[in-house]
C-alpha positions as CSV (number, residue, x, y, z in Angstrom):
1,M,50.1,83.3,46.9
2,E,48.0,83.1,49.8
3,T,45.7,81.0,50.5
4,A,42.8,81.3,53.2
5,I,40.5,79.4,54.2
6,W,36.8,80.3,56.1
7,W,35.5,78.2,58.3
8,V,31.9,78.6,58.3
9,R,30.2,78.3,62.0
10,E,27.0,80.0,63.1
11,D,27.8,82.7,59.8
12,A,26.7,81.0,57.0
13,R,26.2,84.6,54.8
14,L,28.1,86.6,52.6
15,H,26.7,90.1,54.2
16,D,27.9,91.9,56.7
17,N,30.4,89.1,57.8
18,A,33.9,89.6,59.1
19,A,35.6,86.1,58.6
20,L,35.0,86.5,55.4
21,V,35.9,89.4,54.5
22,A,39.3,88.7,56.2
23,A,39.4,85.6,54.2
24,A,38.5,87.4,50.9
25,D,41.5,89.7,51.3
26,A,43.7,86.4,50.2
27,D,44.9,85.2,46.7
28,A,42.6,82.3,47.1
29,L,39.8,81.4,49.3
30,L,38.5,78.0,50.2
31,P,34.8,78.2,52.1
32,V,34.6,74.7,54.5
33,V,31.6,73.7,56.0
34,V,32.7,70.6,59.0
35,A,29.7,68.6,60.4
36,D,30.5,67.5,63.6
37,P,29.1,64.4,64.7
38,R,28.9,65.6,68.4
39,Q,26.2,67.9,67.7
40,Y,24.1,65.2,66.9
41,G,22.2,61.9,68.1
42,S,22.7,61.3,71.6
43,Q,25.1,63.2,73.6
44,P,26.0,64.2,77.1
45,Y,24.7,67.4,78.8
46,G,27.9,67.6,80.5
47,G,29.3,69.1,83.6
48,P,28.4,68.5,87.0
49,E,24.5,65.9,87.5
50,S,24.8,65.5,83.2
51,F,22.7,63.2,81.3
52,I,22.3,62.0,78.2
53,F,19.9,64.1,75.7
54,E,19.5,64.2,71.6
55,K,21.4,66.9,70.2
56,T,20.0,68.4,67.8
57,G,16.3,67.6,66.3
58,A,15.4,66.8,62.6
59,Y,13.6,70.5,62.4
60,R,16.7,72.5,63.0
61,A,18.9,69.7,61.6
62,Q,17.0,70.2,58.3
63,F,17.2,74.2,58.4
64,Q,20.7,73.5,59.1
65,R,20.8,71.6,55.4
66,E,19.0,73.9,53.8
67,T,21.2,76.9,55.2
68,V,24.4,75.3,53.8
69,A,22.6,74.5,50.3
70,D,22.0,77.9,50.2
71,L,25.2,79.3,50.8
72,R,26.7,76.6,48.1
73,Q,24.5,78.1,45.3
74,S,25.9,81.8,46.3
75,L,29.4,81.0,46.6
76,D,28.6,79.2,43.4
77,D,26.8,82.5,42.5
78,Q,30.1,84.4,42.9
79,G,32.7,82.1,41.3
80,S,33.7,80.2,44.8
81,E,33.2,76.9,46.1
82,L,32.1,75.4,49.2
83,L,33.5,72.3,50.7
84,V,31.7,70.3,53.4
85,R,33.2,67.5,55.3
86,E,32.2,65.2,58.3
87,G,34.1,64.9,61.3
88,R,35.7,66.9,64.5
89,P,37.1,70.6,63.2
90,D,40.3,69.7,64.9
91,D,40.8,66.4,62.5
92,V,39.4,67.8,59.5
93,L,40.5,71.6,59.3
94,P,44.3,70.7,59.4
95,E,43.9,68.1,56.9
96,I,42.3,70.3,54.2
97,A,44.9,73.0,55.0
98,R,47.9,71.2,54.3
99,A,45.7,69.6,51.0
100,V,45.8,73.2,49.7
101,D,48.5,74.9,51.6
102,A,46.7,77.3,53.3
103,D,48.5,80.3,55.3
104,T,45.1,81.3,57.3
105,V,41.7,79.8,58.9
106,H,39.5,82.6,59.1
107,F,36.4,81.7,61.6
108,Q,34.0,82.9,63.5
109,A,34.2,83.3,67.4
110,L,31.2,82.4,69.7
111,P,30.5,82.6,73.4
112,A,29.6,79.5,74.6
113,P,32.2,77.2,76.4
114,E,31.4,74.0,73.7
115,E,31.8,76.3,70.6
116,R,34.9,78.2,72.2
117,D,36.6,74.3,73.2
118,A,36.3,73.2,69.7
119,A,37.5,76.8,68.7
120,A,40.2,76.0,71.0
121,A,41.2,72.8,69.6
122,V,41.4,74.0,66.1
123,V,43.7,76.9,66.7
124,S,46.0,74.4,68.4
125,A,46.0,71.7,66.1
126,L,46.6,74.5,63.5
127,A,49.5,76.0,64.9
128,D,50.9,72.7,65.5
129,A,50.6,72.1,61.5
130,G,51.8,75.6,61.0
131,V,48.3,77.5,60.0
132,Q,48.1,80.5,61.0
133,T,44.3,81.3,62.4
134,A,42.2,84.6,62.9
135,S,39.1,84.9,64.5
136,H,36.2,87.5,64.3
137,W,33.4,88.4,66.4
138,T,30.2,88.5,63.8
139,N,27.1,87.2,65.6
140,T,25.8,90.1,68.0
141,L,24.4,93.8,67.6
142,H,26.8,95.4,69.4
143,H,30.8,94.4,68.5
144,V,32.1,92.5,71.7
145,A,35.3,95.2,71.5
146,D,32.7,98.3,71.7
147,L,31.4,97.0,75.3
148,P,31.9,100.0,77.7
149,D,33.0,97.9,80.8
150,G,34.1,95.0,78.2
151,V,32.6,91.3,79.0
152,D,33.4,91.1,82.2
153,G,32.3,94.1,83.3
154,I,29.1,93.7,82.1
155,D,26.3,94.1,84.9
156,D,24.1,90.8,85.4
157,T,20.9,92.7,85.3
158,F,19.7,93.3,81.8
159,T,18.8,96.7,82.6
160,P,22.0,98.2,83.2
161,F,23.8,96.9,80.3
162,R,21.2,97.9,78.2
163,Q,21.3,101.4,79.5
164,S,25.0,101.2,79.0
165,V,25.4,100.2,75.3
166,E,22.5,102.2,74.2
167,Q,24.2,105.8,75.8
168,E,28.1,104.4,75.6
169,S,28.4,102.2,72.8
170,C,27.5,102.5,69.1
171,V,26.0,99.7,66.3
172,R,28.7,99.5,63.6
173,E,27.9,99.5,59.8
174,P,27.2,96.8,58.6
175,L,30.4,95.6,56.4
176,P,29.7,94.9,52.2
177,E,29.7,91.6,50.8
178,P,33.2,91.4,49.3
179,E,34.6,89.9,45.9
180,L,35.5,86.8,46.4
181,P,38.9,85.4,44.8
182,P,39.5,82.4,43.2
183,T,38.8,78.5,45.0
184,P,42.7,76.9,45.5
185,A,43.3,73.5,43.8
186,L,41.6,70.8,45.4
187,D,43.3,68.2,43.5
188,R,45.2,67.1,46.4
189,L,42.2,66.7,48.8
190,D,40.4,63.6,49.0
191,G,36.7,62.7,47.1
192,D,34.4,65.4,46.1
193,H,33.5,68.9,47.2
194,G,31.0,67.0,49.7
195,S,27.3,66.2,50.0
196,I,25.2,67.6,52.3
197,P,24.9,65.0,55.0
198,T,21.0,64.3,54.7
199,L,18.7,63.9,57.7
200,A,18.9,59.7,57.7
201,E,22.7,60.2,57.6
202,L,22.3,62.0,60.7
203,G,20.0,59.1,62.2
204,L,16.8,61.6,62.0
205,E,13.4,61.5,60.3
206,P,13.0,64.1,57.6
207,P,10.3,66.5,59.3
208,E,6.5,67.0,57.6
209,Y,5.3,70.6,58.1
210,D,2.7,70.9,59.7
211,D,0.6,73.6,58.1
212,R,-0.8,74.7,61.7
213,G,2.3,76.2,61.8
214,V,2.7,80.1,62.3
215,L,5.4,79.7,58.9
216,A,7.5,77.3,56.9
217,F,10.9,78.2,57.9
218,E,13.2,77.8,55.2
219,G,17.2,77.9,55.8
220,G,19.3,79.8,54.2
221,E,20.8,83.7,53.5
222,T,18.2,84.2,50.6
223,A,15.4,83.4,53.0
224,A,16.5,85.1,55.6
225,L,16.9,88.8,53.8
226,D,13.3,87.6,52.2
227,R,11.8,87.4,55.5
228,V,13.0,90.9,56.2
229,Q,12.0,92.5,53.1
230,E,8.4,90.9,53.7
231,Y,7.8,91.7,57.5
232,I,9.4,95.0,57.4
233,W,8.5,96.6,53.9
234,E,6.1,94.6,52.3
235,G,4.0,94.1,55.1
236,D,4.6,97.1,56.7
237,H,4.4,94.7,60.2
238,L,7.4,96.7,61.9
239,R,4.8,99.7,62.5
240,A,3.0,97.7,65.7
241,Y,5.9,95.0,66.7
242,K,5.3,96.0,70.4
243,Q,1.3,95.9,70.2
244,T,1.3,92.4,68.1
245,R,5.0,90.8,69.4
246,N,3.0,88.9,72.1
247,G,0.8,86.8,69.6
248,L,0.5,82.9,69.3
249,L,-1.2,82.4,65.4
250,G,0.4,83.8,62.2
251,P,3.3,84.6,60.6
252,N,3.4,88.4,61.7
253,Y,2.6,88.9,64.9
254,S,6.4,89.0,65.5
255,S,9.2,89.1,62.9
256,K,10.1,85.7,63.2
257,F,13.7,86.2,62.4
258,S,15.1,84.1,65.1
259,P,15.6,81.3,62.9
260,W,18.3,83.1,61.0
261,L,19.9,85.2,63.1
262,A,20.3,81.9,65.5
263,A,21.8,79.9,62.2
264,G,24.1,83.4,61.5
265,S,22.6,83.8,58.0
266,L,21.4,87.0,59.1
267,S,23.4,89.7,60.6
268,P,21.7,91.8,63.7
269,R,23.4,95.0,62.7
270,Y,21.7,94.4,59.0
271,V,18.5,93.9,60.7
272,K,19.3,97.4,62.9
273,R,20.0,99.0,59.6
274,E,16.9,98.3,57.8
275,V,15.2,99.8,61.2
276,D,16.8,102.6,61.2
277,R,16.0,103.2,57.4
278,Y,12.5,102.5,58.2
279,E,12.0,105.2,61.0
280,A,13.9,107.4,58.4
281,E,11.5,107.0,55.1
282,R,7.9,105.6,57.5
283,A,8.0,106.1,61.2
284,S,9.9,106.0,64.0
285,N,7.7,104.9,67.3
286,D,7.7,102.2,70.3
287,S,7.5,99.4,68.0
288,T,10.8,99.9,66.1
289,Y,12.8,100.8,69.4
290,W,11.4,97.5,70.4
291,L,12.6,95.6,68.2
292,V,16.4,96.8,68.3
293,F,15.9,96.2,72.4
294,E,15.0,92.7,71.6
295,L,17.9,92.5,69.9
296,R,20.2,94.0,72.4
297,W,18.3,91.2,74.8
298,R,19.7,88.7,72.8
299,D,23.3,90.3,72.9
300,F,23.0,90.3,76.8
301,M,22.7,87.0,76.9
302,A,25.5,85.7,74.2
303,F,27.8,88.0,76.5
304,Q,26.6,86.9,79.9
305,T,27.5,83.4,78.5
306,A,31.1,84.9,77.4
307,K,31.2,86.1,80.8
308,H,29.9,83.0,82.8
309,G,30.9,80.4,80.9
310,G,30.2,77.0,82.0
311,T,28.7,78.4,85.3
312,F,25.9,79.8,83.0
313,F,24.9,76.2,81.8
314,T,24.7,75.0,85.4
315,R,21.7,73.2,87.6
316,S,21.9,76.3,90.4
317,G,23.3,78.4,87.8
318,I,25.7,82.1,87.9
319,R,23.3,82.8,91.4
320,E,24.8,79.4,92.5
321,R,21.2,78.3,94.6
322,E,21.6,75.4,96.3
323,D,18.2,75.9,97.8
324,I,16.4,74.5,95.1
325,D,15.3,70.7,95.6
326,W,15.2,69.9,91.8
327,A,13.5,66.8,90.8
328,D,15.5,64.4,88.6
329,P,13.9,62.7,86.1
330,G,16.7,60.3,85.6
331,S,16.4,58.7,88.8
332,D,12.9,60.0,90.3
333,P,10.1,57.9,88.9
334,T,7.7,60.6,89.3
335,A,9.5,63.1,88.3
336,R,10.1,61.0,84.6
337,E,6.5,60.2,84.8
338,Q,5.4,64.5,84.9
339,F,8.8,65.5,82.4
340,A,7.2,62.7,79.6
341,R,3.7,64.1,80.0
342,W,4.9,67.7,79.3
343,T,7.0,67.0,76.6
344,A,4.6,65.4,75.0
345,G,1.6,68.5,75.8
346,E,-0.3,65.7,78.2
347,T,0.0,67.7,81.2
348,G,-3.9,68.8,81.8
349,I,-3.1,72.3,81.3
350,P,-4.2,73.8,77.7
351,F,-2.3,76.7,77.3
352,V,1.1,74.7,78.5
353,D,0.1,71.8,76.2
354,A,-0.8,74.0,73.1
355,T,2.7,75.6,73.1
356,M,4.2,72.0,73.4
357,R,2.6,70.2,70.8
358,E,3.2,73.4,68.7
359,L,7.3,72.6,69.5
360,N,6.7,69.2,68.7
361,E,5.1,69.4,65.6
362,T,6.8,72.5,63.8
363,G,10.0,73.2,65.9
364,Y,8.5,76.8,67.2
365,M,6.9,78.5,69.3
366,S,6.2,81.9,70.9
367,N,8.3,83.7,73.1
368,R,5.0,83.9,75.8
369,G,4.6,80.0,75.1
370,R,8.1,79.2,76.0
371,Q,7.9,81.5,79.3
372,N,4.4,79.7,80.1
373,A,6.1,75.8,79.3
374,A,9.2,76.7,81.2
375,S,7.6,78.4,84.6
376,F,5.2,75.3,84.4
377,L,8.1,72.7,84.3
378,A,10.7,74.5,86.6
379,N,8.2,76.6,89.3
380,S,5.5,74.3,89.2
381,L,6.8,71.0,88.7
382,R,10.7,71.6,90.2
383,I,11.7,69.3,87.9
384,D,15.5,70.3,86.8
385,W,15.3,73.1,84.4
386,R,18.2,72.0,82.5
387,R,16.2,69.2,81.4
388,G,13.2,71.6,80.0
389,A,16.2,73.8,78.2
390,A,17.8,70.7,76.9
391,Y,14.5,69.2,75.5
392,F,14.2,73.3,73.4
393,E,17.8,72.8,72.3
394,T,16.6,69.1,70.7
395,K,13.6,70.6,68.9
396,L,14.0,74.4,68.3
397,V,14.6,75.0,64.6
398,D,16.1,78.8,66.3
399,Y,18.1,77.4,69.1
400,D,20.5,79.8,70.3
401,A,22.6,78.7,73.2
402,G,23.0,81.9,74.7
403,S,19.3,82.6,74.8
404,N,17.6,79.5,75.4
405,Y,19.8,78.7,78.3
406,G,19.3,82.0,79.4
407,N,16.2,82.4,79.3
408,W,15.4,79.0,81.0
409,A,17.9,80.3,83.8
410,Y,15.8,83.4,84.4
411,V,12.6,82.1,84.8
412,A,13.6,79.2,86.9
413,G,15.5,81.7,89.4
414,V,19.0,80.7,88.6
415,G,20.0,83.3,86.2
416,N,20.1,86.8,85.6
417,D,17.2,88.4,88.0
418,S,17.4,88.8,91.7
419,R,13.5,88.3,91.9
420,N,11.8,84.7,92.7
421,S,8.9,84.4,90.1
422,Y,6.4,82.7,88.5
423,F,4.0,82.7,85.6
424,D,0.3,82.6,86.9
425,I,-0.3,80.4,83.6
426,V,-4.2,80.3,83.4
427,K,-4.1,84.3,83.9
428,Q,-1.2,84.4,80.9
429,A,-3.9,82.3,78.7
430,R,-6.7,84.5,79.4
431,N,-4.7,87.6,78.3
432,Y,-3.3,86.4,75.5
433,D,-5.5,84.0,74.3
434,G,-9.0,85.1,75.8
435,D,-11.7,83.6,73.5
436,G,-9.1,80.2,73.2
437,E,-7.9,80.4,69.4
438,Y,-4.9,79.0,69.9
439,V,-5.4,76.4,72.3
440,R,-8.0,74.6,69.9
441,H,-6.0,75.4,67.2
442,W,-3.5,72.7,69.0
443,L,-5.8,70.3,70.9
444,P,-8.6,70.1,68.7
445,E,-10.1,67.7,71.2
446,L,-11.2,71.0,73.1
447,Q,-12.7,72.4,70.3
448,G,-16.5,72.2,71.5
449,L,-15.3,74.2,74.8
450,P,-16.5,77.8,75.2
451,P,-13.7,80.7,76.4
452,G,-14.9,80.3,80.0
453,Y,-13.6,76.7,80.2
454,V,-11.0,76.2,77.4
455,H,-8.4,77.3,79.6
456,E,-9.8,75.5,82.9
457,P,-11.5,72.1,81.7
458,W,-11.0,70.9,84.9
459,E,-14.0,73.4,86.4
460,M,-16.8,71.7,84.8
461,D,-18.5,68.9,86.3
462,R,-19.0,66.0,85.0
463,E,-22.4,66.7,83.6
464,E,-21.0,69.4,81.8
465,Q,-17.8,67.6,80.5
466,R,-20.5,65.3,79.1
467,A,-22.6,67.7,77.5
468,Y,-19.3,69.5,75.9
469,G,-17.4,66.2,74.8
470,V,-14.6,66.6,76.5
471,V,-14.5,64.1,79.4
472,L,-11.2,64.5,81.8
473,G,-9.4,61.5,82.1
474,E,-10.9,60.3,78.7
475,D,-10.9,62.7,76.0
476,Y,-8.2,65.1,77.7
477,P,-5.9,64.7,80.7
478,E,-6.5,65.6,84.4
479,P,-4.5,68.4,85.0
480,M,-1.2,66.9,86.6
481,V,-0.9,69.7,89.7
482,D,-3.1,72.3,91.2
483,L,-1.9,75.4,89.7
484,A,-2.6,77.0,92.7
485,A,-1.3,74.8,94.9
486,S,1.8,74.7,93.5
487,Y,1.8,78.6,93.1
488,E,1.9,78.5,96.7
489,A,4.2,76.3,97.3
490,F,6.5,77.9,95.1
491,R,5.9,81.1,97.0
């Protein structure tokens, strides 16, 4: 009898899962989820110039709970069982392996240093216990083994990477869902199969969904596959994706696949196969190409993380820039106050404030919003960009290490772009929220302002402010900075 453990990481799905397929080849299979306490509460950022931040916020924690609950139900439907334990994986997994006499532990390989270190500790601990391990690459569109020049040969600019994988690499077919062998006897394990930790047990307040949000994200593979079906097939929204993807309100301006991709309950290869099928059956156009383009951008950030390791997350970034005088909220009172106002959506810049309030109330914001909020903090305020990225890590329901930190570093000028650039926030607001509907949606105190002022309320004189019922400094904050002057200083 060969017994295998599937250590579930960011791959909580039955479809297209190489780790599960390999583990299911054994005579007995035990899927295991380990809730690592280092992923919750106040934790150090790590590395040079570290700071303390809240690791995982309520929205993502709730999404994770739903993801695990859905996986448990799916396994139960297949006659299998899911074991849930709390603790460090390198402590928990050897104990479980001994109790069920496991031969091999299969697990997902992840590119970021924190996840790689956790896996290395598990491999070492299991080796000491005489248990074999096997890692499987499952979280990107292109398999790491299919990169034309390998991870170390990836260009640090996206376009050459995209061209190389489009021309010289193929996307593997998704793996079928395997038949699952029986669960090994668990009588030698302490406790029951394990309950999924509640948010209260994790030190978090359960979030209340704000119905102003774009979508009530529900964790799990079931909801993920339903969303793909709804967006691509039932709603036929893929047809116009490129034209609508920069929208700000409503569930279908973009795919919203990112939370399930980040949690691993949705395979990017499955998405690609559905896009291919859509192109064959309905339409092939710029929009269908662009959705796959975005999946490759996600790949790019994952592989860049694997290539550069910890450097990817340092303040000076992969460009090793020491010429920027970053303000530190930990030691600079002005920066501390500015950072607090940014996180609260009280900067006095309506487009930035709307995006931050949406994030705080829902755990989500659009890509367009993320770029502008990041540019304001990093380029207009010159506050340490890692602070903003870490705040997003806390809040985002779709947090993904490579995408989050890679995109922040990109905007801050220390990442995968040789240019120094910034977002003209008012211009962006007028381009993507011309009538101010999005800003008013999240800033009800600006409800009475016309399009001419809703993005620049500071342009009103005092008489106009009183007439519209928006007195700056009373009903809505004065702007923290002069945007035009901040752009000039940046240049």
